[in-house]
N, CA and C of each residue as an Amber inpcrd file, in Angstrom:
protein
   567
 -19.2750000  91.0070000 -19.6600000 -18.6930000  90.3800000 -20.8260000
 -17.2340000  90.0530000 -20.5220000 -16.8100000  88.8500000 -20.8970000
 -15.4390000  88.4190000 -20.6430000 -14.5350000  88.8220000 -21.8060000
 -13.3420000  89.2550000 -21.4460000 -12.3740000  89.5720000 -22.4840000
 -11.8130000  88.2680000 -23.0450000 -11.1090000  88.3410000 -24.1650000
 -10.5230000  87.1330000 -24.7610000  -9.4630000  86.5400000 -23.8490000
  -8.7310000  87.3850000 -23.0760000  -7.7430000  86.8810000 -22.1160000
  -8.4380000  86.1050000 -21.0040000  -9.5550000  86.6240000 -20.5180000
 -10.3010000  85.9470000 -19.4570000 -10.8610000  84.6140000 -19.9640000
 -11.3370000  84.6010000 -21.1940000 -11.8540000  83.3550000 -21.7800000
 -10.7440000  82.3290000 -21.9140000  -9.5640000  82.7720000 -22.3630000
  -8.4270000  81.8740000 -22.4940000  -8.0350000  81.2990000 -21.1390000
  -7.9820000  82.1550000 -20.1000000  -7.6650000  81.6880000 -18.7510000
  -8.6900000  80.6650000 -18.2700000  -9.9590000  80.9460000 -18.5390000
 -11.0190000  80.0290000 -18.1290000 -10.8800000  78.6800000 -18.8360000
 -10.6010000  78.7150000 -20.1360000 -10.4150000  77.4800000 -20.9000000
  -9.2130000  76.7090000 -20.3600000  -8.1020000  77.4100000 -20.1030000
  -6.9110000  76.7520000 -19.5590000  -7.1770000  76.1930000 -18.1640000
  -7.9040000  76.9370000 -17.3480000  -8.2350000  76.4780000 -16.0040000
  -9.1160000  75.2280000 -16.0650000 -10.1360000  75.2540000 -16.9040000
 -11.0150000  74.0890000 -17.0600000 -10.2530000  72.9020000 -17.6330000
  -9.3940000  73.1540000 -18.6190000  -8.5850000  72.0790000 -19.1950000
  -7.6760000  71.4560000 -18.1580000  -7.0280000  72.2940000 -17.3500000
  -6.1730000  71.7880000 -16.2690000  -6.9620000  70.9850000 -15.2570000
  -8.1670000  71.4500000 -14.9340000  -9.0220000  70.7310000 -13.9940000
  -9.3930000  69.3580000 -14.5520000  -9.7860000  69.3100000 -15.8050000
 -10.1460000  68.0310000 -16.4250000  -8.9490000  67.1010000 -16.5030000
  -7.7760000  67.6330000 -16.8070000  -6.5610000  66.8290000 -16.8320000
  -6.2600000  66.2830000 -15.4420000  -6.4090000  67.0880000 -14.4160000
  -6.1700000  66.6330000 -13.0410000  -7.1460000  65.5280000 -12.6740000
  -8.3950000  65.6520000 -13.0940000  -9.3710000  64.6030000 -12.8040000
  -8.9660000  63.2910000 -13.4490000  -8.4940000  63.3260000 -14.7090000
  -8.1120000  62.0810000 -15.3700000  -6.8760000  61.4840000 -14.7170000
  -5.9650000  62.3270000 -14.2270000  -4.7850000  61.8240000 -13.5380000
  -5.1920000  61.1430000 -12.2390000  -6.2150000  61.6610000 -11.5740000
  -6.6610000  61.0980000 -10.3090000  -7.4650000  59.8060000 -10.4870000
  -7.7590000  59.4130000 -11.7180000  -8.4350000  58.1370000 -11.9200000
  -9.8120000  58.2480000 -12.5310000 -10.4040000  59.4350000 -12.5250000
 -11.7100000  59.5740000 -13.1440000 -11.5060000  59.3330000 -14.6350000
 -12.2720000  58.4330000 -15.2040000 -12.1170000  58.1150000 -16.6070000
 -11.0390000  57.0820000 -16.8650000 -10.4310000  56.5940000 -15.8140000
  -9.3320000  55.6470000 -15.9380000  -9.8590000  54.2270000 -16.1580000
  -9.1270000  53.4610000 -16.9550000  -9.4640000  52.0640000 -17.2160000
  -8.3260000  51.2030000 -16.6760000  -8.6870000  50.1220000 -15.9900000
  -7.7280000  49.1880000 -15.4060000  -8.0200000  47.7970000 -15.9380000
  -6.9480000  47.0320000 -16.2480000  -7.1410000  45.6930000 -16.8160000
  -6.1280000  44.6980000 -16.2630000  -6.5150000  43.4130000 -16.3040000
  -5.6110000  42.3170000 -15.9760000  -5.9490000  41.1160000 -16.8540000
  -4.9540000  40.2730000 -17.0600000  -5.1560000  38.9970000 -17.7520000
  -4.6760000  37.8480000 -16.8810000  -4.2580000  38.1560000 -15.6620000
  -3.7360000  37.0970000 -14.7940000  -4.2140000  37.2280000 -13.3500000
  -5.5080000  37.5410000 -13.2110000  -6.0980000  37.5690000 -11.8820000
  -6.3210000  36.1500000 -11.3710000  -6.6890000  36.0360000 -10.1140000
  -6.8880000  34.7340000  -9.4750000  -8.3810000  34.5150000  -9.2130000
  -8.8920000  33.3930000  -9.6740000 -10.2730000  32.9800000  -9.4050000
 -10.2220000  31.6510000  -8.6650000 -11.1230000  31.4790000  -7.7170000
 -11.0970000  30.2710000  -6.8930000 -12.5210000  29.8670000  -6.5170000
 -12.7530000  28.5670000  -6.4430000 -14.0330000  28.0720000  -5.9380000
 -13.7510000  26.9640000  -4.9400000 -14.7030000  26.7620000  -4.0450000
 -14.6000000  25.6750000  -3.0630000 -15.7960000  24.7680000  -3.2570000
 -15.5560000  23.4810000  -3.1080000 -16.6250000  22.5050000  -3.2570000
 -16.4390000  21.4280000  -2.2000000 -17.5310000  20.7490000  -1.8860000
 -17.4240000  19.7190000  -0.8550000 -18.4480000  18.6140000  -1.0650000
 -18.0760000  17.4500000  -0.5800000 -18.9650000  16.3030000  -0.4230000
 -18.8340000  15.9190000   1.0490000 -19.7350000  15.1330000   1.5910000
 -19.5800000  14.7670000   2.9980000 -18.1740000  14.2120000   3.2820000
 -17.5360000  14.7520000   4.2940000 -16.2190000  14.3530000   4.7940000
 -15.0520000  14.7370000   3.8840000 -15.2990000  15.5270000   2.8240000
 -14.2060000  15.9130000   1.9360000 -14.5330000  17.2440000   1.2640000
 -13.5260000  18.1020000   1.1410000 -13.6980000  19.3390000   0.3870000
 -12.4620000  19.5480000  -0.4900000 -12.6240000  20.3470000  -1.5140000
 -11.5080000  20.6600000  -2.4100000 -11.6880000  22.0590000  -2.9710000
 -10.5950000  22.5850000  -3.5200000 -10.5770000  23.9220000  -4.0830000
 -10.1070000  23.8420000  -5.5270000 -10.7290000  24.6240000  -6.3620000
 -10.2790000  24.7760000  -7.7400000  -9.8450000  26.2180000  -7.9410000
  -8.8610000  26.4330000  -8.7960000  -8.3850000  27.7970000  -9.0020000
  -7.8330000  27.9750000 -10.4100000  -7.7700000  29.2390000 -10.7940000
  -7.1640000  29.6400000 -12.0680000  -6.4620000  30.9680000 -11.8520000
  -5.3100000  31.1250000 -12.4620000  -4.6150000  32.4070000 -12.4660000
  -4.6980000  33.0560000 -13.8470000  -5.7900000  32.7660000 -14.5370000
  -6.0310000  33.3110000 -15.8790000  -7.3080000  34.1480000 -15.9160000
  -7.6890000  34.7140000 -14.7660000  -8.8700000  35.5760000 -14.7120000
  -8.5830000  36.8650000 -15.4820000  -9.4760000  37.2180000 -16.3980000
  -9.3460000  38.4330000 -17.1930000 -10.3430000  39.4420000 -16.6310000
  -9.8890000  40.6690000 -16.4250000 -10.7880000  41.6560000 -15.8560000
 -10.5240000  43.0640000 -16.3340000 -11.5980000  43.8610000 -16.2720000
 -11.5200000  45.2730000 -16.6620000 -12.4560000  46.0610000 -15.7600000
 -11.9520000  47.1840000 -15.2430000 -12.7760000  48.1170000 -14.4810000
 -12.5860000  49.4920000 -15.1050000 -13.6900000  50.1220000 -15.4600000
 -13.6530000  51.4790000 -16.0050000 -14.2950000  52.4060000 -14.9820000
 -13.5000000  53.3150000 -14.4320000 -14.0380000  54.2320000 -13.4250000
 -14.9260000  55.3050000 -14.0400000 -14.7530000  55.6040000 -15.3320000
 -15.5540000  56.6590000 -15.9590000 -17.0260000  56.2780000 -16.0480000
 -17.3220000  55.0270000 -16.3180000 -18.7230000  54.6120000 -16.3940000
 -19.0710000  53.5440000 -15.3560000 -18.1400000  53.2830000 -14.4250000
 -18.3450000  52.3560000 -13.2960000 -18.5690000  50.9100000 -13.7200000
 -18.1520000  50.5270000 -14.9290000 -18.3670000  49.1450000 -15.3640000
 -17.2650000  48.2260000 -14.8410000 -17.6900000  47.0030000 -14.5710000
 -16.8100000  45.9550000 -14.0590000 -17.0820000  44.7130000 -14.8940000
 -16.0320000  44.1000000 -15.4490000 -16.2110000  42.9130000 -16.2790000
 -15.0650000  41.9400000 -15.9930000 -15.4070000  40.7450000 -15.5040000
 -14.4140000  39.7110000 -15.2340000 -14.8980000  38.4090000 -15.8510000
 -13.9630000  37.6510000 -16.4560000 -14.3300000  36.3270000 -16.9530000
 -13.1420000  35.3860000 -16.8470000 -13.4690000  34.0930000 -16.7970000
 -12.4350000  33.0640000 -16.7640000 -12.8580000  31.9340000 -17.6910000
 -11.8940000  31.4020000 -18.4140000 -12.1270000  30.2070000 -19.2230000
 -12.1280000  29.0310000 -18.2430000 -13.2300000  28.2970000 -18.1380000
 -13.3250000  27.2190000 -17.1490000 -12.3050000  26.1100000 -17.4090000
 -11.7680000  26.0330000 -18.6290000 -10.7290000  25.0480000 -18.9230000
  -9.4480000  25.3140000 -18.1230000  -9.2780000  26.5440000 -17.6290000
  -8.0670000  26.8870000 -16.8750000  -8.2070000  26.5830000 -15.3820000
  -9.3970000  26.1710000 -14.9320000  -9.6030000  25.8230000 -13.5190000
  -8.9650000  24.4710000 -13.2110000  -8.1940000  24.4120000 -12.1500000
  -7.5100000  23.1780000 -11.7420000  -7.7820000  22.8880000 -10.2750000
  -8.0090000  21.6120000  -9.9700000  -8.2820000  21.1960000  -8.5900000
  -7.1430000  20.3830000  -7.9900000  -6.1480000  20.0480000  -8.7940000
  -5.0250000  19.2590000  -8.3000000  -5.1250000  17.7800000  -8.6210000
  -6.2730000  17.3410000  -9.1270000  -6.4500000  15.9410000  -9.5290000
  -7.0210000  15.9410000 -10.9490000  -6.2550000  15.3800000 -11.8790000
  -6.6370000  15.4270000 -13.2950000  -8.0170000  14.8310000 -13.5580000
  -8.3280000  13.6830000 -12.9790000  -9.6280000  13.0390000 -13.2040000
 -10.7650000  13.9340000 -12.7050000 -10.5630000  14.5570000 -11.5490000
 -11.5950000  15.4600000 -11.0150000 -11.7700000  16.6650000 -11.9460000
 -10.6520000  17.1840000 -12.4990000 -10.7280000  18.2920000 -13.4490000
 -11.5240000  17.8900000 -14.6940000 -11.2520000  16.6900000 -15.2010000
 -11.9840000  16.2000000 -16.3760000 -13.4710000  16.0650000 -16.0720000
 -13.7960000  15.5090000 -14.9010000 -15.2060000  15.3740000 -14.5050000
 -15.8770000  16.7430000 -14.3710000 -15.1420000  17.7130000 -13.8000000
 -15.6780000  19.0680000 -13.6340000 -15.9940000  19.6760000 -15.0040000
 -15.0620000  19.5550000 -15.9560000 -15.2750000  20.1260000 -17.2800000
 -16.4570000  19.4550000 -17.9910000 -16.6100000  18.1640000 -17.7760000
 -17.7620000  17.4590000 -18.3500000 -19.0560000  17.9550000 -17.7130000
 -19.0670000  18.0890000 -16.3950000 -20.2560000  18.5740000 -15.6770000
 -20.6310000  19.9820000 -16.1430000 -19.6280000  20.8260000 -16.3470000
 -19.8730000  22.2010000 -16.7810000 -20.1470000  22.3230000 -18.2730000
 -20.0180000  21.2050000 -19.0030000 -20.1470000  21.2050000 -20.4550000
 -19.2550000  22.3170000 -21.0400000 -17.9920000  22.2680000 -20.6300000
 -17.0390000  23.3330000 -20.9180000 -16.8090000  23.5680000 -22.4100000
 -16.9280000  22.5350000 -23.2340000 -16.7320000  22.7520000 -24.6640000
 -17.8560000  23.6140000 -25.2440000 -19.0550000  23.4720000 -24.6970000
 -20.1960000  24.2630000 -25.1560000 -20.2710000  25.6130000 -24.4420000
 -19.8970000  25.6590000 -23.1460000 -19.9760000  26.8640000 -22.3260000
 -18.6080000  27.1220000 -21.6730000 -17.6320000  27.6360000 -22.4360000
 -16.2620000  27.7110000 -21.9180000 -15.9860000  28.8340000 -20.9110000
 -16.8930000  29.7860000 -20.7460000 -16.5950000  30.9270000 -19.8880000
 -17.6000000  31.1130000 -18.7620000 -17.0850000  31.5930000 -17.6320000
 -17.9030000  32.1110000 -16.5420000 -17.5830000  33.5950000 -16.4910000
 -18.6160000  34.4600000 -16.4550000 -18.3800000  35.8990000 -16.5440000
 -19.2960000  36.6680000 -15.6110000 -18.7380000  37.7220000 -15.0370000
 -19.5400000  38.6830000 -14.2810000 -19.3810000  40.0390000 -14.9430000
 -20.5090000  40.6590000 -15.2800000 -20.5030000  42.0030000 -15.8550000
 -21.4810000  42.8520000 -15.0660000 -21.0110000  43.9860000 -14.5680000
 -21.9030000  44.8360000 -13.7960000 -21.3780000  46.2450000 -13.6590000
 -21.9680000  46.9510000 -12.6820000 -21.5830000  48.3350000 -12.4090000
 -21.3870000  48.5170000 -10.9170000 -20.4180000  49.3710000 -10.5900000
 -20.2270000  49.7440000  -9.1960000 -21.5190000  50.3850000  -8.7070000
 -22.0500000  49.8850000  -7.5900000 -23.2940000  50.4110000  -7.0320000
 -23.0160000  51.2640000  -5.8050000 -21.7480000  51.3780000  -5.4460000
 -21.3560000  52.2000000  -4.2970000 -20.2150000  53.1050000  -4.7360000
 -20.0450000  54.2250000  -4.0430000 -18.9900000  55.1560000  -4.4600000
 -17.5930000  54.6000000  -4.2290000 -16.6590000  55.0230000  -5.0800000
 -15.2500000  54.6790000  -4.9310000 -14.4450000  55.9480000  -5.0850000
 -13.6390000  56.2850000  -4.0750000 -12.8050000  57.4750000  -4.0950000
 -11.4510000  57.1120000  -4.6800000 -11.2390000  57.4460000  -5.9480000
 -10.0040000  57.0630000  -6.6410000  -8.7930000  57.8640000  -6.1680000
  -9.0010000  58.8950000  -5.3540000  -7.8670000  59.6680000  -4.8540000
  -7.3170000  59.0860000  -3.5460000  -8.0180000  58.1040000  -2.9710000
  -7.5910000  57.4840000  -1.7170000  -6.8180000  56.1950000  -1.9910000
  -5.8070000  55.9140000  -1.1590000  -5.0730000  54.6530000  -1.2910000
  -5.5450000  53.6230000  -0.2640000  -6.6170000  53.9290000   0.4520000
  -7.1840000  52.9890000   1.4200000  -8.0560000  51.9580000   0.7090000
  -8.0960000  50.7360000   1.2530000  -9.0290000  49.7280000   0.7450000
 -10.4410000  50.2070000   1.0550000 -11.3180000  50.1380000   0.0580000
 -12.6880000  50.6220000   0.2230000 -13.6770000  49.5090000  -0.0760000
 -14.6610000  49.3510000   0.8070000 -15.7350000  48.3880000   0.5730000
 -16.5940000  48.8820000  -0.5810000 -16.8790000  47.9840000  -1.5130000
 -17.7210000  48.3350000  -2.6580000 -18.7290000  47.2160000  -2.9050000
 -19.7960000  47.5930000  -3.5660000 -20.7880000  46.6300000  -4.0290000
 -20.9260000  46.8030000  -5.5320000 -20.9610000  45.6810000  -6.2350000
 -21.1430000  45.6940000  -7.6860000 -22.4030000  44.8890000  -7.9810000
 -23.2730000  45.4500000  -8.8000000 -24.4890000  44.7400000  -9.2040000
 -24.4260000  44.4700000 -10.6950000 -24.8050000  43.2430000 -11.0570000
 -24.7510000  42.9000000 -12.4670000 -25.2400000  41.4970000 -12.7140000
 -24.6740000  40.8600000 -13.7290000 -25.0800000  39.5200000 -14.1500000
 -23.8930000  38.5760000 -14.1020000 -24.1020000  37.4190000 -13.4780000
 -23.1090000  36.3520000 -13.5140000 -23.6310000  35.3170000 -14.4880000
 -22.8150000  34.9810000 -15.4910000 -23.2100000  34.0400000 -16.5390000
 -22.3140000  32.8210000 -16.4920000 -22.9640000  31.6630000 -16.5560000
 -22.2340000  30.4000000 -16.5270000 -23.1490000  29.3200000 -17.0840000
 -22.5770000  28.3760000 -17.7960000 -23.3280000  27.2350000 -18.3090000
 -24.5340000  27.6930000 -19.1470000 -24.3530000  28.8220000 -19.8680000
 -25.3930000  29.3220000 -20.7560000 -26.5260000  30.0590000 -20.0710000
 -26.4010000  30.3260000 -18.7730000 -27.4610000  31.0010000 -18.0180000
 -26.8740000  32.2310000 -17.3380000 -27.6480000  33.3080000 -17.3420000
 -27.2250000  34.5480000 -16.7030000 -28.2110000  34.8940000 -15.5940000
 -27.6760000  35.2550000 -14.4250000 -28.5010000  35.6090000 -13.2610000
 -28.0260000  36.9270000 -12.6730000 -28.9890000  37.7400000 -12.2080000
 -28.6610000  38.9770000 -11.4980000 -27.9580000  38.6220000 -10.2040000
 -26.9520000  39.4430000  -9.8500000 -26.1510000  39.1580000  -8.6670000
 -25.6070000  40.4630000  -8.1020000 -25.5190000  40.5330000  -6.7890000
 -24.8800000  41.6390000  -6.1050000 -23.6470000  41.0760000  -5.4080000
 -22.4860000  41.6650000  -5.6730000 -21.2170000  41.1520000  -5.1590000
 -20.5690000  42.2290000  -4.2850000 -20.1610000  41.8400000  -3.0810000
 -19.4370000  42.7330000  -2.1920000 -17.9530000  42.4220000  -2.2680000
 -17.1520000  43.4560000  -2.1630000 -15.7110000  43.2770000  -2.1990000
 -15.0020000  44.5400000  -1.7740000 -13.7080000  44.6020000  -2.0950000
 -12.9240000  45.8060000  -1.8140000 -12.1540000  46.2080000  -3.0630000
 -11.9740000  47.5080000  -3.2040000 -11.1220000  48.0930000  -4.2360000
 -10.0960000  48.9630000  -3.5300000  -8.8720000  48.9290000  -4.0270000
  -7.8220000  49.7480000  -3.4460000  -6.8830000  50.2190000  -4.5380000
  -6.6770000  51.5200000  -4.6010000  -5.7250000  52.0720000  -5.5620000
  -4.3280000  51.9120000  -4.9660000  -3.4100000  51.2970000  -5.7360000
  -2.0370000  51.0680000  -5.2780000  -1.0750000  51.6030000  -6.3290000
   0.2060000  51.5290000  -6.0230000   1.2290000  51.9540000  -6.9900000
   1.1820000  51.0970000  -8.2540000   0.7040000  49.8480000  -8.1300000
   0.6720000  48.9200000  -9.2650000  -0.6340000  48.9800000 -10.0410000
  -1.6420000  49.6840000  -9.5130000  -2.9190000  49.7580000 -10.2040000
  -4.0810000  49.7340000  -9.2410000  -5.0940000  48.9690000  -9.5910000
  -6.3170000  48.8680000  -8.8090000  -6.4500000  47.4300000  -8.3220000
  -6.3910000  47.2490000  -7.0070000  -6.4680000  45.9080000  -6.4130000
  -7.9200000  45.6140000  -6.0720000  -8.3830000  44.4370000  -6.4820000
  -9.7630000  44.0340000  -6.2290000  -9.7840000  42.6780000  -5.5290000
 -10.6660000  42.5460000  -4.5540000 -10.9610000  41.2820000  -3.8850000
 -12.4700000  41.2100000  -3.7510000 -13.0540000  40.0720000  -4.1170000
 -14.5020000  39.9250000  -4.0170000 -14.8480000  38.4550000  -3.8470000
 -16.0200000  38.2150000  -3.2710000 -16.4900000  36.8280000  -3.1270000
 -18.0110000  36.7980000  -3.1250000 -18.5480000  35.6690000  -3.5590000
 -19.9800000  35.4380000  -3.5800000 -20.2030000  33.9310000  -3.6510000
 -21.4420000  33.5190000  -3.5080000 -21.7880000  32.1020000  -3.5650000
 -22.8640000  31.8980000  -4.6230000 -22.6840000  30.8530000  -5.4210000
 -23.7200000  30.5020000  -6.4030000 -24.3220000  29.1620000  -6.0110000
 -25.5090000  28.9250000  -6.5160000 -26.1660000  27.6340000  -6.3750000
 -26.1660000  26.9950000  -7.7620000 -25.5280000  25.8360000  -7.8940000
 -25.4120000  25.1890000  -9.2150000 -26.7760000  24.9790000  -9.8710000
 -27.7900000  24.7060000  -9.0670000 -29.1320000  24.4750000  -9.6050000
 -29.6260000  25.6870000 -10.3980000 -29.2640000  26.9110000  -9.9600000
 -29.6800000  28.1280000 -10.6600000 -29.0690000  28.2570000 -12.0470000
 -28.0270000  27.4730000 -12.3200000 -27.3480000  27.5110000 -13.6120000
 -27.5200000  26.1940000 -14.3680000 -28.5180000  25.4050000 -13.9760000
 -28.8290000  24.1050000 -14.5970000 -27.6160000  23.1840000 -14.6470000
 -26.8560000  23.1790000 -13.5530000 -25.7030000  22.2880000 -13.4410000
 -26.0610000  21.1960000 -12.4480000 -26.0020000  19.9560000 -12.9050000
 -26.2910000  18.8050000 -12.0490000 -25.0620000  18.5160000 -11.1880000
 -25.1890000  18.6450000  -9.8580000 -24.0260000  18.3670000  -9.0050000
 -23.5430000  16.9280000  -9.1840000 -22.2520000  16.7560000  -9.4820000
 -21.7210000  15.4040000  -9.6460000 -21.6280000  14.7020000  -8.2980000
 -21.4950000  13.3950000  -8.3450000 -21.3590000  12.6500000  -7.1000000
 -20.8940000  11.2260000  -7.3400000 -20.6180000  10.5610000  -6.2310000
 -20.2390000   9.1520000  -6.2470000 -21.2340000   8.4190000  -5.3670000
 -21.7920000   7.3360000  -5.9070000 -22.8310000   6.5860000  -5.2040000
 -23.9430000   7.5390000  -4.8050000 -24.2610000   7.6470000  -3.5210000
 -25.3400000   8.5340000  -3.1090000 -24.8230000   9.8470000  -2.5220000
 -23.5160000  10.0970000  -2.6050000 -22.9470000  11.3640000  -2.1430000
 -22.8760000  12.3420000  -3.3100000 -23.4020000  13.5260000  -3.0940000
 -23.3970000  14.5670000  -4.1210000 -22.5530000  15.7490000  -3.6510000
 -21.9320000  16.4180000  -4.6240000 -21.2190000  17.6600000  -4.3350000
 -22.2470000  18.6880000  -3.8840000 -21.8850000  19.5040000  -2.9060000
 -22.7730000  20.5550000  -2.4330000 -23.1680000  21.4660000  -3.5870000
 -24.4510000  21.8440000  -3.6410000 -24.9310000  22.7320000  -4.7020000
 -24.4290000  24.1550000  -4.5270000 -24.1190000  24.5390000  -3.3090000
 -23.6560000  25.9050000  -3.0400000 -22.1380000  25.9640000  -3.1920000
 -21.6920000  26.8410000  -4.0830000 -20.2760000  26.9510000  -4.4220000
 -19.7870000  28.3760000  -4.1280000 -18.9410000  28.5420000  -3.0900000
 -18.3330000  29.8540000  -2.8450000 -17.2730000  30.1510000  -3.9120000
 -17.3060000  31.3560000  -4.4280000 -16.3660000  31.8140000  -5.4510000
 -15.6830000  33.0710000  -4.9340000 -14.3790000  33.1950000  -5.2060000
 -13.6760000  34.4290000  -4.8570000 -12.7230000  34.7970000  -5.9870000
 -12.4820000  36.0860000  -6.1040000 -11.5150000  36.5810000  -7.0810000
 -10.5950000  37.5890000  -6.3960000  -9.3760000  37.6590000  -6.8920000
  -8.4400000  38.6920000  -6.4420000  -7.5240000  39.0170000  -7.6220000
  -7.2240000  40.2960000  -7.7700000  -6.3870000  40.7170000  -8.8910000
  -5.9080000  42.1340000  -8.6610000  -4.8030000  42.4550000  -9.2910000
  -4.3630000  43.8390000  -9.3910000  -4.4190000  44.1980000 -10.8600000
  -5.2520000  45.1790000 -11.1780000  -5.4690000  45.6040000 -12.5560000
  -4.5930000  46.8110000 -12.8490000  -3.8290000  46.7270000 -13.9080000
  -2.9230000  47.8200000 -14.2820000  -3.6670000  48.9130000 -15.0150000
  -3.2550000  50.1440000 -14.7590000  -3.8300000  51.2920000 -15.4500000
  -3.4990000  51.2150000 -16.9400000  -4.4850000  51.5200000 -17.7710000
  -4.3040000  51.4700000 -19.2120000  -4.1250000  52.8690000 -19.7620000
  -3.2990000  53.0350000 -20.7830000  -3.1050000  54.3670000 -21.3690000
  -4.4180000  54.8950000 -21.9480000  -4.6190000  56.1960000 -21.8370000
  -5.8040000  56.8310000 -22.4180000  -5.7010000  56.7930000 -23.9230000
  -6.8620000  56.6730000 -24.5580000  -6.8790000  56.6140000 -26.0300000
  -7.2860000  57.9350000 -26.6130000
């Protein structure tokens, strides 16, 4: 039988342990509103890149959830007419967001400051369609928060997007996408 002093010590020890775990990142939530999203596209003899620095993201280490989205209206390719055509092709007024929501499928050691390879499995939604996807990337705990880099490729046909084109040249259906961001630690609630 434990004395009341022993019980108090045990409670304090367990409380300290749980506090140390939360300080180390377990249960920690990280967020950004200014991550970088980029896609590459090409037609024969020409390629271009579109990007946005308005990627919104959240990673919760307590339940391993990962959620990133971008308003497609913020994507820019450097040519206004091409941007307008892209938004029309994406039916951006009807489907304004591209989003990935999933869970970390590989372990992440939040006590390490090394970049770690991770895999996230979830759903990528765009143009009103959601598809299962596995995304490989890296996570790294830094002084500024949690740094993430990831990339994957989509096929426009899988999202019912008709590749635009001029004359008989069509934009490639396969679109490489990449994201990078540093997510700041959020205060516990």
